Structures are given as structure tokens and as C-alpha cells.
FIKOLZA-1660 file (N, C-alpha, C; in steps of 0.1 Angstrom, whole numbers, plus 5000, padded with zeros to 4 digits):
% residues 159
   i   px   py   pz ch aa at
   1 4959 5069 4899  A  M  N
   1 4948 5060 4897  A  M CA
   1 4938 5060 4909  A  M  C
   2 4944 5060 4921  A  L  N
   2 4935 5059 4933  A  L CA
   2 4932 5073 4938  A  L  C
   3 4938 5084 4933  A  E  N
   3 4936 5097 4938  A  E CA
   3 4921 5101 4939  A  E  C
   4 4913 5098 4929  A  P  N
   4 4898 5101 4930  A  P CA
   4 4891 5094 4942  A  P  C
   5 4896 5082 4945  A  V  N
   5 4890 5075 4956  A  V CA
   5 4894 5082 4969  A  V  C
   6 4906 5086 4970  A  F  N
   6 4910 5094 4982  A  F CA
   6 4903 5107 4983  A  F  C
   7 4901 5114 4972  A  A  N
   7 4894 5127 4973  A  A CA
   7 4880 5124 4977  A  A  C
   8 4873 5114 4973  A  D  N
   8 4860 5111 4977  A  D CA
   8 4859 5107 4992  A  D  C
   9 4869 5100 4996  A  L  N
   9 4870 5096 5011  A  L CA
   9 4872 5109 5019  A  L  C
  10 4880 5118 5014  A  D  N
  10 4882 5130 5021  A  D CA
  10 4869 5138 5023  A  D  C
  11 4861 5139 5012  A  Q  N
  11 4848 5146 5013  A  Q CA
  11 4839 5139 5022  A  Q  C
  12 4839 5126 5022  A  W  N
  12 4830 5118 5031  A  W CA
  12 4834 5121 5046  A  W  C
  13 4847 5121 5049  A  V  N
  13 4852 5123 5063  A  V CA
  13 4848 5137 5067  A  V  C
  14 4849 5147 5058  A  E  N
  14 4845 5161 5061  A  E CA
  14 4830 5161 5065  A  E  C
  15 4822 5155 5057  A  A  N
  15 4807 5155 5060  A  A CA
  15 4804 5147 5072  A  A  C
  16 4811 5136 5074  A  Y  N
  16 4809 5127 5086  A  Y CA
  16 4812 5135 5099  A  Y  C
  17 4824 5142 5098  A  N  N
  17 4828 5149 5110  A  N CA
  17 4818 5161 5113  A  N  C
  18 4814 5167 5103  A  A  N
  18 4804 5179 5105  A  A CA
  18 4791 5174 5111  A  A  C
  19 4786 5162 5107  A  D  N
  19 4774 5156 5112  A  D CA
  19 4776 5152 5127  A  D  C
  20 4787 5145 5129  A  V  N
  20 4790 5140 5143  A  V CA
  20 4792 5151 5153  A  V  C
  21 4800 5161 5149  A  L  N
  21 4803 5172 5158  A  L CA
  21 4790 5180 5161  A  L  C
  22 4781 5182 5151  A  R  N
  22 4769 5189 5153  A  R CA
  22 4760 5181 5164  A  R  C
  23 4761 5168 5163  A  D  N
  23 4753 5159 5172  A  D CA
  23 4761 5156 5185  A  D  C
  24 4772 5162 5187  A  G  N
  24 4780 5160 5199  A  G CA
  24 4787 5146 5200  A  G  C
  25 4790 5140 5189  A  G  N
  25 4796 5127 5189  A  G CA
  25 4811 5128 5187  A  G  C
  26 4818 5117 5185  A  Q  N
  26 4832 5116 5183  A  Q CA
  26 4836 5117 5168  A  Q  C
  27 4844 5127 5165  A  H  N
  27 4848 5129 5151  A  H CA
  27 4860 5119 5147  A  H  C
  28 4862 5118 5134  A  I  N
  28 4873 5109 5129  A  I CA
  28 4885 5118 5130  A  I  C
  29 4895 5113 5137  A  R  N
  29 4908 5120 5139  A  R CA
  29 4916 5117 5127  A  R  C
  30 4926 5126 5125  A  H  N
  30 4936 5125 5114  A  H CA
  30 4942 5111 5114  A  H  C
  31 4942 5105 5102  A  F  N
  31 4948 5091 5101  A  F CA
  31 4957 5090 5088  A  F  C
  32 4963 5079 5087  A  E  N
  32 4972 5077 5076  A  E CA
  32 4969 5064 5069  A  E  C
  33 4971 5064 5056  A  I  N
  33 4970 5052 5047  A  I CA
  33 4983 5050 5041  A  I  C
  34 4989 5038 5043  A  K  N
  34 5001 5034 5037  A  K CA
  34 4999 5023 5027  A  K  C
  35 5000 5026 5014  A  V  N
  35 4997 5016 5004  A  V CA
  35 5009 5007 5002  A  V  C
  36 5006 4994 5001  A  L  N
  36 5016 4983 5000  A  L CA
  36 5014 4974 4988  A  L  C
  37 5022 4964 4987  A  G  N
  37 5019 4954 4977  A  G CA
  37 5019 4958 4963  A  G  C
  38 5012 4949 4955  A  Q  N
  38 5011 4951 4941  A  Q CA
  38 5006 4965 4937  A  Q  C
  39 4996 4970 4945  A  T  N
  39 4990 4983 4942  A  T CA
  39 5001 4994 4943  A  T  C
  40 5010 4992 4953  A  A  N
  40 5020 5002 4955  A  A CA
  40 5029 5002 4942  A  A  C
  41 5033 4991 4937  A  L  N
  41 5041 4990 4925  A  L CA
  41 5034 4996 4913  A  L  C
  42 5021 4994 4912  A  A  N
  42 5014 5000 4901  A  A CA
  42 5013 5015 4902  A  A  C
  43 5010 5019 4914  A  E  N
  43 5008 5034 4917  A  E CA
  43 5021 5041 4915  A  E  C
  44 5032 5035 4918  A  M  N
  44 5046 5041 4916  A  M CA
  44 5051 5039 4901  A  M  C
  45 5042 5033 4893  A  K  N
  45 5045 5031 4879  A  K CA
  45 5058 5024 4876  A  K  C
  46 5061 5013 4884  A  V  N
  46 5072 5005 4882  A  V CA
  46 5071 4997 4869  A  V  C
  47 5081 4997 4862  A  E  N
  47 5081 4991 4848  A  E CA
  47 5083 4975 4850  A  E  C
  48 5073 4969 4854  A  L  N
  48 5073 4954 4856  A  L CA
  48 5060 4949 4851  A  L  C
  49 5059 4937 4846  A  D  N
  49 5046 4931 4842  A  D CA
  49 5039 4927 4854  A  D  C
  50 5030 4936 4858  A  L  N
  50 5022 4934 4870  A  L CA
  50 5008 4928 4866  A  L  C
  51 5004 4919 4874  A  F  N
  51 4990 4914 4871  A  F CA
  51 4980 4923 4878  A  F  C
  52 4969 4924 4872  A  E  N
  52 4958 4933 4877  A  E CA
  52 4953 4928 4890  A  E  C
  53 4955 4935 4901  A  T  N
  53 4950 4931 4914  A  T CA
  53 4938 4940 4918  A  T  C
  54 4928 4933 4924  A  Q  N
  54 4917 4941 4928  A  Q CA
  54 4918 4945 4943  A  Q  C
  55 4927 4939 4950  A  D  N
  55 4929 4942 4964  A  D CA
  55 4938 4955 4966  A  D  C
  56 4934 4963 4975  A  L  N
  56 4943 4974 4980  A  L CA
  56 4948 4969 4993  A  L  C
  57 4961 4966 4994  A  D  N
  57 4968 4963 5006  A  D CA
  57 4973 4976 5012  A  D  C
  58 4969 4979 5024  A  A  N
  58 4973 4992 5030  A  A CA
  58 4973 4991 5045  A  A  C
  59 4982 4997 5052  A  Y  N
  59 4981 4999 5066  A  Y CA
  59 4973 5012 5067  A  Y  C
  60 4962 5011 5075  A  V  N
  60 4953 5022 5077  A  V CA
  60 4951 5024 5092  A  V  C
  61 4955 5036 5097  A  T  N
  61 4954 5039 5111  A  T CA
  61 4941 5046 5115  A  T  C
  62 4930 5039 5113  A  C  N
  62 4917 5045 5116  A  C CA
  62 4908 5033 5120  A  C  C
  63 4896 5037 5124  A  G  N
  63 4886 5027 5128  A  G CA
  63 4879 5020 5116  A  G  C
  64 4871 5010 5120  A  E  N
  64 4864 5002 5110  A  E CA
  64 4854 5010 5101  A  E  C
  65 4848 5021 5107  A  T  N
  65 4839 5029 5099  A  T CA
  65 4846 5034 5087  A  T  C
  66 4858 5040 5088  A  V  N
  66 4865 5046 5077  A  V CA
  66 4870 5035 5067  A  V  C
  67 4874 5023 5073  A  K  N
  67 4879 5012 5064  A  K CA
  67 4867 5007 5056  A  K  C
  68 4855 5006 5061  A  K  N
  68 4844 5002 5054  A  K CA
  68 4840 5012 5043  A  K  C
  69 4841 5025 5046  A  K  N
  69 4838 5035 5036  A  K CA
  69 4848 5034 5025  A  K  C
  70 4861 5033 5028  A  L  N
  70 4872 5031 5018  A  L CA
  70 4869 5019 5009  A  L  C
  71 4865 5008 5015  A  D  N
  71 4862 4996 5007  A  D CA
  71 4850 4999 4998  A  D  C
  72 4840 5006 5003  A  A  N
  72 4828 5009 4994  A  A CA
  72 4832 5018 4982  A  A  C
  73 4841 5028 4985  A  L  N
  73 4846 5037 4974  A  L CA
  73 4854 5029 4964  A  L  C
  74 4863 5020 4969  A  L  N
  74 4871 5012 4961  A  L CA
  74 4863 5003 4952  A  L  C
  75 4852 4998 4957  A  R  N
  75 4844 4989 4949  A  R CA
  75 4837 4996 4937  A  R  C
  76 4836 5009 4938  A  K  N
  76 4830 5016 4927  A  K CA
  76 4840 5017 4915  A  K  C
  77 4853 5014 4918  A  V  N
  77 4863 5013 4907  A  V CA
  77 4869 4999 4906  A  V  C
  78 4860 4989 4909  A  N  N
  78 4864 4975 4908  A  N CA
  78 4876 4971 4916  A  N  C
  79 4877 4977 4928  A  K  N
  79 4888 4972 4937  A  K CA
  79 4881 4970 4950  A  K  C
  80 4889 4965 4960  A  R  N
  80 4884 4964 4974  A  R CA
  80 4896 4965 4983  A  R  C
  81 4892 4969 4995  A  F  N
  81 4902 4970 5006  A  F CA
  81 4904 4957 5012  A  F  C
  82 4917 4953 5014  A  D  N
  82 4920 4940 5021  A  D CA
  82 4920 4942 5036  A  D  C
  83 4910 4938 5043  A  F  N
  83 4909 4940 5057  A  F CA
  83 4920 4932 5065  A  F  C
  84 4927 4924 5058  A  L  N
  84 4938 4917 5065  A  L CA
  84 4952 4923 5062  A  L  C
  85 4952 4935 5056  A  S  N
  85 4964 4942 5053  A  S CA
  85 4974 4944 5065  A  S  C
  86 4968 4945 5077  A  H  N
  86 4976 4947 5089  A  H CA
  86 4986 4935 5091  A  H  C
  87 4983 4924 5085  A  E  N
  87 4991 4912 5087  A  E CA
  87 5004 4912 5077  A  E  C
  88 5004 4921 5068  A  I  N
  88 5015 4921 5058  A  I CA
  88 5028 4926 5065  A  I  C
  89 5039 4918 5062  A  W  N
  89 5052 4922 5068  A  W CA
  89 5059 4931 5058  A  W  C
  90 5063 4942 5063  A  M  N
  90 5072 4952 5056  A  M CA
  90 5084 4954 5064  A  M  C
  91 5096 4957 5058  A  P  N
  91 5108 4960 5066  A  P CA
  91 5105 4972 5075  A  P  C
  92 5111 4972 5087  A  K  N
  92 5108 4983 5096  A  K CA
  92 5113 4996 5091  A  K  C
  93 5123 4996 5082  A  E  N
  93 5128 5009 5077  A  E CA
  93 5121 5013 5064  A  E  C
  94 5110 5007 5060  A  T  N
  94 5104 5010 5047  A  T CA
  94 5102 5025 5046  A  T  C
  95 5105 5030 5034  A  Q  N
  95 5103 5044 5031  A  Q CA
  95 5091 5045 5022  A  Q  C
  96 5084 5056 5024  A  Y  N
  96 5071 5059 5017  A  Y CA
  96 5072 5072 5010  A  Y  C
  97 5064 5073 5000  A  T  N
  97 5063 5086 4992  A  T CA
  97 5049 5091 4994  A  T  C
  98 5048 5104 4998  A  L  N
  98 5035 5110 5001  A  L CA
  98 5028 5113 4987  A  L  C
  99 5016 5109 4986  A  V  N
  99 5009 5111 4973  A  V CA
  99 4996 5118 4975  A  V  C
 100 4991 5119 4987  A  F  N
 100 4978 5126 4989  A  F CA
 100 4978 5132 5003  A  F  C
 101 4974 5144 5005  A  E  N
 101 4973 5150 5018  A  E CA
 101 4961 5159 5019  A  E  C
 102 4954 5157 5030  A  S  N
 102 4943 5165 5033  A  S CA
 102 4943 5169 5048  A  S  C
 103 4933 5176 5052  A  R  N
 103 4931 5180 5066  A  R CA
 103 4928 5167 5074  A  R  C
 104 4923 5157 5068  A  H  N
 104 4918 5145 5075  A  H CA
 104 4928 5133 5075  A  H  C
 105 4935 5132 5064  A  F  N
 105 4944 5121 5063  A  F CA
 105 4955 5123 5053  A  F  C
 106 4965 5114 5054  A  T  N
 106 4976 5114 5043  A  T CA
 106 4976 5100 5037  A  T  C
 107 4981 5100 5025  A  V  N
 107 4983 5087 5018  A  V CA
 107 4997 5086 5013  A  V  C
 108 5004 5076 5017  A  C  N
 108 5018 5073 5013  A  C CA
 108 5019 5060 5006  A  C  C
 109 5028 5059 4997  A  I  N
 109 5030 5046 4990  A  I CA
 109 5044 5040 4993  A  I  C
 110 5044 5028 4997  A  A  N
 110 5057 5021 4999  A  A CA
 110 5066 5022 4987  A  A  C
 111 5078 5025 4989  A  Q  N
 111 5088 5025 4977  A  Q CA
 111 5090 5011 4972  A  Q  C
 112 5092 5010 4959  A  P  N
 112 5093 4996 4953  A  P CA
 112 5102 4986 4959  A  P  C
 113 5114 4990 4962  A  E  N
 113 5124 4981 4967  A  E CA
 113 5119 4974 4980  A  E  C
 114 5112 4981 4988  A  Y  N
 114 5107 4976 5001  A  Y CA
 114 5095 4966 4998  A  Y  C
 115 5087 4969 4989  A  V  N
 115 5076 4960 4985  A  V CA
 115 5082 4947 4979  A  V  C
 116 5092 4949 4971  A  L  N
 116 5098 4937 4964  A  L CA
 116 5105 4928 4974  A  L  C
 117 5112 4934 4984  A  I  N
 117 5119 4926 4994  A  I CA
 117 5109 4919 5003  A  I  C
 118 5098 4926 5006  A  S  N
 118 5087 4919 5013  A  S CA
 118 5082 4907 5006  A  S  C
 119 5080 4909 4993  A  K  N
 119 5075 4897 4985  A  K CA
 119 5085 4886 4984  A  K  C
 120 5098 4890 4983  A  A  N
 120 5109 4880 4982  A  A CA
 120 5110 4872 4995  A  A  C
 121 5109 4879 5007  A  I  N
 121 5111 4873 5020  A  I CA
 121 5098 4864 5023  A  I  C
 122 5087 4869 5021  A  K  N
 122 5074 4863 5026  A  K CA
 122 5068 4853 5017  A  K  C
 123 5070 4855 5004  A  S  N
 123 5064 4846 4994  A  S CA
 123 5072 4845 4981  A  S  C
 124 5084 4840 4982  A  P  N
 124 5093 4840 4970  A  P CA
 124 5087 4831 4959  A  P  C
 125 5081 4820 4962  A  G  N
 125 5076 4812 4951  A  G CA
 125 5065 4818 4943  A  G  C
 126 5055 4824 4950  A  K  N
 126 5044 4830 4944  A  K CA
 126 5049 4842 4935  A  K  C
 127 5059 4849 4940  A  N  N
 127 5063 4861 4934  A  N CA
 127 5076 4859 4925  A  N  C
 128 5080 4847 4923  A  R  N
 128 5092 4844 4915  A  R CA
 128 5092 4851 4901  A  R  C
 129 5082 4850 4893  A  P  N
 129 5082 4857 4880  A  P CA
 129 5085 4872 4881  A  P  C
 130 5078 4878 4890  A  L  N
 130 5079 4893 4893  A  L CA
 130 5094 4896 4897  A  L  C
 131 5099 4888 4907  A  L  N
 131 5112 4891 4912  A  L CA
 131 5123 4888 4901  A  L  C
 132 5121 4877 4893  A  L  N
 132 5131 4875 4883  A  L CA
 132 5131 4886 4873  A  L  C
 133 5119 4891 4869  A  E  N
 133 5119 4902 4860  A  E CA
 133 5126 4914 4866  A  E  C
 134 5123 4917 4878  A  Y  N
 134 5130 4929 4885  A  Y CA
 134 5145 4927 4885  A  Y  C
 135 5149 4915 4889  A  L  N
 135 5164 4913 4890  A  L CA
 135 5170 4913 4876  A  L  C
 136 5163 4911 4865  A  S  N
 136 5169 4912 4852  A  S CA
 136 5170 4926 4847  A  S  C
 137 5164 4936 4854  A  K  N
 137 5163 4949 4849  A  K CA
 137 5171 4959 4857  A  K  C
 138 5183 4956 4860  A  N  N
 138 5192 4965 4868  A  N CA
 138 5186 4969 4881  A  N  C
 139 5184 4960 4890  A  P  N
 139 5178 4963 4903  A  P CA
 139 5187 4973 4911  A  P  C
 140 5181 4980 4920  A  S  N
 140 5188 4991 4928  A  S CA
 140 5197 4985 4938  A  S  C
 141 5207 4993 4942  A  K  N
 141 5216 4989 4953  A  K CA
 141 5208 4987 4966  A  K  C
 142 5197 4996 4968  A  R  N
 142 5189 4995 4980  A  R CA
 142 5183 4981 4981  A  R  C
 143 5178 4975 4970  A  F  N
 143 5172 4962 4970  A  F CA
 143 5183 4952 4975  A  F  C
 144 5195 4952 4969  A  F  N
 144 5205 4943 4973  A  F CA
 144 5209 4945 4988  A  F  C
 145 5210 4957 4993  A  D  N
 145 5213 4960 5007  A  D CA
 145 5202 4954 5016  A  D  C
 146 5189 4955 5012  A  L  N
 146 5178 4949 5019  A  L CA
 146 5179 4934 5019  A  L  C
 147 5182 4929 5007  A  A  N
 147 5183 4914 5006  A  A CA
 147 5194 4909 5015  A  A  C
 148 5205 4916 5016  A  Q  N
 148 5216 4911 5025  A  Q CA
 148 5211 4913 5040  A  Q  C
 149 5205 4924 5043  A  Q  N
 149 5200 4926 5057  A  Q CA
 149 5190 4916 5061  A  Q  C
 150 5181 4912 5052  A  Y  N
 150 5171 4903 5056  A  Y CA
 150 5174 4888 5051  A  Y  C
 151 5186 4885 5048  A  A  N
 151 5191 4872 5045  A  A CA
 151 5183 4866 5033  A  A  C
 152 5180 4874 5023  A  F  N
 152 5174 4868 5010  A  F CA
 152 5186 4866 5001  A  F  C
 153 5189 4853 4998  A  D  N
 153 5200 4850 4990  A  D CA
 153 5197 4851 4975  A  D  C
 154 5200 4862 4969  A  V  N
 154 5197 4865 4955  A  V CA
 154 5203 4855 4946  A  V  C
 155 5215 4851 4948  A  E  N
 155 5222 4842 4939  A  E CA
 155 5215 4828 4940  A  E  C
 156 5212 4824 4951  A  K  N
 156 5205 4811 4953  A  K CA
 156 5191 4811 4946  A  K  C
 157 5184 4823 4947  A  F  N
 157 5171 4825 4941  A  F CA
 157 5172 4824 4926  A  F  C
 158 5183 4829 4921  A  L  N
 158 5184 4829 4906  A  L CA
 158 5188 4815 4900  A  L  C
 159 5192 4806 4909  A  E  N
 159 5196 4792 4904  A  E CA
 159 5184 4785 4898  A  E  C
% end
């Protein structure tokens, strides 16, 4: 769903770097986008009733110029980049799946269990319906291991 946005961003970075290098300026170095949150769950096609979110939560390892361009490209598809994404807590051992790779950047998506445990730990009330649905659908051992590691009491949550 977001691949065309990343392809457009890649073309823009290519053109930007060509212009800047011709003029003797600083080019955009290789960077990484790590998609998080509800968008990660949607992009990984998790079978949960997800509400339509317009925000793209992502860790992005580049400067403001690229983030602003990403936001502009997202707005063309009725989404927007959340500039506060860097504040999102994810487990330190979060695993990501590579979904886009170019000469200029890579895009990875957080695997669902890590997104869900982040939601469970940081905002269980807001995410209760989503978490209850997930827990009712044969959740993975990885999720329970993470819950134990981060002291999320699944039994108490289900009460």
C-alpha cells in the first residue's frame, strides 16, 4: 500500500542528490525508515479489525528535508507522517521485515507482536479492543514471551 510512496521518495532523493552534488552541496546519505504502529499492522496484513489511521508512525534516520518530503508524498494518498514518531516506545529487540530497498534508503516494518506489545505496555486502555481481539485469535508464543519480559499481565488484562 505504501510502496508507491517509497518509490516516489526514492526518485525524489535521486533527483535531489543529483542537483545538490552538481552545485557542490551536501547529499542525502543512505537512511532507514522503520514503520511502526497501526500502519505496520495494516502493511503486514494482520487479520485484526484495524481502524483506518492517517498517521504513518515510523523511525526515520534522516534530516527534516526528507521527512517533510515524505509527509508531502503521504498527503497525496490521504496520510501524513507523524513527526513525533521518535517518541514511540518499541521493545529493544524488535524485529523488522524488509519491504523496500533502494540505493538511498531501506524500509522495514515492525513485526506484529512487537507492535502489539508496545500498544499493550504504553496504552492498554486505548488499545483494549485491538488487544482483546488479538488475544482471542491464538496469539503467538513470541507475544506471551514479550508480555512476560515486559511485565504485561495478560491474565489480569483479560479480567
